[in-house]
N, C-alpha and C positions, 0 to 999 in steps of 0.2 A: 730279780736278784742279780748280783754281779756275775755269778757263774752261768746264768742262763744265756748270756751273750756268747760265751765261748763253747759251751758244751752242746754241740750240734752235730748233725750227721756229717758235715764236711770235715770237722775236726776228727771225728772217729774214722772217716775214710783215710785221712792223712796218716793217722796212727796205724791203721791196718796195713799201710804201705811201708811201715817201718820208720816213719818220720819222728825222730826223737825230739825235735823242737816242738812238734804238736803235742807229744806226750808231756813235755815240760809245761806247756800251756795248760793242759788238762790238770796236771798236778797242782800247779800254782793257783789256778782259778777255783778249783773245787776243794782244796784243802781247808779253807776257812769255814765252809759249811759242812763238810764231811766230819771234821774232827769233833765238834760238839755232838753230832748225831752218834758217832761211834762211842765217844766217852760216856754218853747217857746209857748206852747198852752194856758196856763192859765195866763201868763204874771206877775206872782208874786211868789217870793220865799216862802212866807208863804202858799199861796194857793197850790203851788207845793208840799209842805210837806204833806198837807192834802190829796191831790190826790194820792201821793205815798202810804200813809197809806191805803187809800181806795183800791188802786190797789192790794197791797199785802194781804189785808184782803179778797178781792175777790178771789185771787189765792188760799188762804188757804181754804176758804169756798167751792171752786170748786174743791178741790183736788181729789175728787172721779172721776172726768172726765179727769184728767191729763194724765192717762195712754193711752188714745185714741188720744192724740194730736200729729199730724204728724210733725208740725213745731213749736217746743216750743218757740223759740225766737219771731217769728212772732205772735204767740198766746199771749205772754206776752205783746208785744207792742199794740196789738189790745185791750186787757183788759185795758191797761193804757190809750189809746185813748178814749175808751168808758167811763172810769171814769172821764177823762177831760171834755167830753161833758156833762156828768151828772152834774158835778160840775158847769159848765158854765150855764146850764139850771136852776139849783138851784139859782145861783146868779141873773140871769135875772128875775126869779120869785120873789125873795126877793125885787129886785129893783121895780118891778111892784106893789108889796104889799105896799112898802113905799110910792110910788106915790099915790096909792089909799087911803092910810091912810091920806094923806094931804087933799084930797077932803072930806073924811069922817069927819075929824076933823072940817072943816069949817061948816059941816052940823050938828055936834053934838049939842044937845040941852043944854041950860044953866044949867039945873038941873044936868046934867051929870058932868059938870065942878065943881059943888059944892059937889059932892059925895065924902065923905072922903075915904081915903085909907083903913081905918079899915072896913068900911061898904063894900067896894069893895071886900076886901079879904074874908069877911064872905060870900058874894054871890058866889064868885069863889069857896070857899071851899064847899058850898052847891052843886054847879054844879059838882065838882069833885066827891062828894059822890054819885051822880046819874050815874056816869060812871060804866061800867061793871067792875068787880073785876080786870080783866087782864089789861084793859086800865087804870084804876085808879093806879094800881101798876106801870105800865110803866111811866105814867105821873109823879107820885111822885118820882120815881127813877131819872127821868130827871130833874124835877124842884126843888125838895127838897134836893136830894143828889148830884145834879150837874153831874150826870153820862152822858156820851156821848152815842149815839145810838149804836155803836159797843159794848161798855161795857154792856149795857142793853141786847143786843141781845145774847151775850155770857152767861151772868148770867141766863137768862130765856130760853136759848136754842131755840131762835127764829131767823128768818132771820132779817138782818138790815132793809130791806124794810117793814117787818111786824111791827117792832118797830116804824119806821118813820110814817107809815100809822096810827098807833094807836095814835101817838102824834098829827098828823094833825087832826084826827077825834076828839080827846079830846079838842083841842083848838077851833074847830068849835062848839062843843057842849057847851063849856063854854061860848063862845061868844053868842050863841043862847039863853042860859039860862039868861045871862045878859040882852039881848034884851027883852026877855019875861017879865023880871022884870022891864022894863022901863028904862034900862040904855044902850044907844047906845055908846059903848066904841070903839074908833078907834082901829083897829087891832094892830098897832104898840105899843100903850099903853098897850094893853092886853098882848102882847108878853113880854114886860118889867115887867109888874106887876106879871105875872105868873112865873117869873124866881125865 
């Protein structure tokens, strides 16, 4: 196969040394075979693009370990498969959250429905100010500036998982603050309001 020529230990060694040109070679030569493999697992062209980005981000973030990889092509496919499974777990979790939100919406009290958007934003802003400075900054970069997790991670020199965990914690803290103030907001609405 075409990518067998380029995906070898020498290429991984160059990438492990921070060689961006070598990373570009890896990306360009393996994309054509990785994309169908990923698309078959996630069943969607748009989802496949997201997983491809996550796969190559993972490769770049793990570059310090690449020099020890014995079978580069197999390792790359394993990373891609793991990213597919991570994506599918995330999708399943979001589906369960949407289902839970429907139940929560039915249980929401009438006063919550009358709460104006302006009042809600004020309470949310109050909750954001109670977050630690790092979590507040991550939350604001995500929600106010519209930055994606990998972008925030790069800018703040954090792992994407740290950024994701900070966002999850922030949303839970905001929701809890709303609840303490007598406003049981369904999670789905909170996600849309906080964007």
